[in-house]
Phi, psi and omega in degrees: 000154184270163180295329182295308179301313180298314177301314177296320179298325191282322181275356184281136177277139191284134189286137183243121176295156177293147175092350173286123187273135179270118183258134174284131178224151172221158177296137167296155173234125180308132180083002184231155165248127175257154176198153172275137184234131184287136179284081181240158183308137177066343185287319174301320183289328176302317182292313175307311183299329179271008170109001182277147180232155187282138179273118190247066182229110181288347181274005178281138171267121182249145179076169171266169187300336188292334188270359180089193179276119173294143186250172189230131176255106196063235176256004182274126180282114182221091178287158174287145174240005178104166180051036177067022184253157173244165170236158183238133168286124178232159176220154174222145178309136176304325174290332172283333176290316174304319181297316179301315181295320172301321174299314178294328179291314176310310185296317180295317183297323176298310182296325181297311184301324181288334180270354175258019177302150179251140178291137181097333183282150180252135183246154181306328176281001178087354186267153167216162179157185184212166171231142175232148180243127179234000000 
């Protein structure tokens, strides 16, 4: 092989087949939970209202190399996520995140318990019954 061919092969970017999902990643920060939020009308504000803050650190490297270079709008890292959309990296203190997860789990547990009612037992709401799957 000639030096020119070796150089071309070395600089050639790896082909990524269509349909392969590129996963956005960002470094963890102790005491916080981070996530990417699509920059759609009212969505970022909803997350801010829930206690999330926009990560404003120009030194963060976002994403894996397959998704190309993340770009910046001001000093907020916001990579392309496809279909002309961008995402914003946000974080919330871990204690708030854990509270939210506990609330979500309590609602799920309540629904699951309702589904497990036993026939003939009396419940505080005056209802009884059962569910069967056939």
